[in-house]
C-alpha positions in Angstrom: 75.2 -129.5 125.8 75.6 -127.5 122.6 73.7 -124.2 122.5 70.6 -124.1 120.3 69.7 -120.7 119.2 71.5 -119.2 122.3 69.4 -121.2 124.8 72.4 -122.5 126.9 71.2 -126.0 127.5 72.6 -128.1 130.4 72.4 -131.6 131.8 71.9 -131.7 135.5 72.0 -134.9 137.7 70.5 -135.0 141.1 71.1 -137.7 143.7 67.9 -138.0 145.8 67.7 -139.9 149.1 64.0 -140.2 149.8 64.8 -141.8 153.2 63.0 -144.7 154.7 59.4 -145.6 153.7 56.9 -145.8 156.5 53.6 -147.7 156.7 50.5 -146.8 158.7 50.4 -148.6 162.0 46.9 -147.4 163.0 44.7 -144.4 163.5 43.0 -143.6 166.8 40.6 -140.9 167.9 40.2 -139.0 171.2 37.6 -136.6 172.5 35.0 -137.9 169.9 31.9 -137.6 172.0 29.2 -137.1 169.4 30.4 -140.0 167.2 31.7 -142.7 169.5 32.0 -145.5 166.9 35.7 -145.4 166.3 35.4 -148.0 163.5 33.0 -145.8 161.6 35.3 -142.9 162.0 38.3 -145.0 160.9 36.4 -146.1 157.8 36.4 -142.5 156.6 40.1 -142.8 155.9 41.0 -144.3 152.5 44.1 -145.9 153.9 44.4 -149.3 155.6 46.7 -150.2 158.4 49.9 -151.5 156.8 49.5 -149.3 153.7 52.3 -146.9 152.7 51.9 -143.8 154.9 50.7 -141.2 152.3 49.9 -137.6 153.1 47.2 -137.4 150.4 45.1 -140.2 151.9 45.4 -138.8 155.4 44.2 -135.4 154.0 41.3 -137.1 152.2 40.3 -138.9 155.5 40.4 -135.6 157.4 38.1 -134.0 154.8 35.7 -137.0 155.0 35.8 -136.7 158.8 34.9 -133.0 158.7 32.1 -133.7 156.2 30.7 -136.5 158.4 30.6 -134.3 161.5 29.0 -131.6 159.3 26.1 -134.0 158.7 25.4 -133.9 162.4 25.5 -130.1 162.7 29.1 -129.7 163.9 29.9 -126.7 161.6 33.1 -125.7 163.5 34.4 -129.3 163.8 38.2 -129.4 163.6 40.3 -132.6 163.5 43.8 -132.1 165.1 46.1 -134.9 163.9 49.3 -135.9 165.7 51.7 -138.3 164.1 54.3 -140.5 165.9 56.7 -142.9 164.3 58.4 -146.2 165.2 61.7 -145.9 163.4 62.6 -149.5 164.0 59.4 -151.0 162.5 59.0 -148.1 160.0 55.5 -147.4 161.1 53.6 -144.2 161.5 50.7 -143.8 163.9 48.0 -141.1 163.7 46.1 -139.9 166.7 43.3 -137.5 165.9 42.1 -135.2 168.6 38.5 -134.4 167.7 37.4 -130.8 168.5 33.7 -131.1 167.8 32.7 -127.7 168.7 29.0 -126.9 169.2 26.2 -128.6 167.4 24.1 -126.1 165.3 20.5 -126.1 164.5 18.9 -124.2 161.5 17.6 -120.9 162.7 16.3 -119.5 159.4 16.6 -120.1 155.7 16.4 -117.4 153.0 17.0 -117.2 149.3 17.8 -114.4 146.9 17.6 -114.5 143.2 15.0 -117.2 143.0 11.4 -117.8 144.0 11.1 -118.8 147.7 9.2 -122.0 146.4 12.6 -123.4 145.5 13.2 -123.9 149.2 10.5 -126.6 149.1 13.2 -128.8 147.6 15.5 -128.3 150.6 15.1 -131.3 153.0 16.2 -129.0 155.8 13.9 -126.8 157.8 14.3 -124.3 160.7 14.6 -126.1 164.0 16.4 -129.1 162.5 20.0 -130.0 163.1 22.1 -128.4 160.3 23.2 -131.1 157.8 25.8 -130.2 155.2 24.8 -133.2 153.0 21.2 -131.9 152.6 22.5 -128.5 151.7 24.8 -130.0 149.1 22.0 -132.1 147.6 19.8 -129.0 147.3 22.6 -127.0 145.6 23.4 -129.9 143.2 19.8 -129.9 142.1 19.5 -126.2 141.5 23.1 -125.1 140.9 25.0 -128.0 139.4 28.7 -127.6 140.1 28.2 -125.3 143.0 30.3 -125.8 146.1 28.7 -125.8 149.5 31.7 -123.8 150.8 31.3 -121.0 148.2 30.4 -117.9 150.2 28.9 -116.3 147.1 26.3 -119.0 147.0 25.7 -120.0 150.6 26.1 -117.6 153.4 26.0 -119.1 156.9 25.6 -116.7 159.9 26.4 -118.5 163.1 24.9 -117.6 166.4 27.4 -119.4 168.8 25.4 -118.5 171.9 22.1 -120.0 170.7 23.7 -122.7 168.6 21.8 -121.7 165.5 22.8 -120.9 161.9 20.9 -118.6 159.5 21.3 -119.8 155.9 21.0 -117.5 152.9 21.2 -119.0 149.4 22.2 -116.6 146.6 20.9 -117.7 143.3 21.6 -114.5 141.4 23.7 -115.1 138.3 26.2 -112.3 139.3 26.5 -112.6 143.1 28.5 -109.4 143.5 
């Protein structure tokens, strides 16, 4: 193309072969002992059997799965996906090996930067099974926009041997 103010403009053409398009055959789970309802686990994935196999929907499903296990105290839960393909039928199959880890109970709860009375709004008490949803609801009420995974706001100290977690909420405006 002609130069415009010495910019050296070019036209480039690419031929892209995206390859064959695969659809989801099915999703299965193994080693899921705490949550044995495979249908409930499957419903956490926003992709139906037969839909185009899309990485983003699989990632969303894995996040949903992790969150669901977090509601039952499985803080160290790790899903390990394995994918196989049927090239003739253009299907992808996902098997998720569930590494639940240990179930954690709340050992203690502390707060800095706010009156301890604020903890009365937390529907989680020492001795109960840790529940990420209850922590998130508490943070949403008192720190809108806060992320339950933000270590500047929520510090979780795990005691693997005892299966307990000590929670410290940091409500200071400048956490550093």
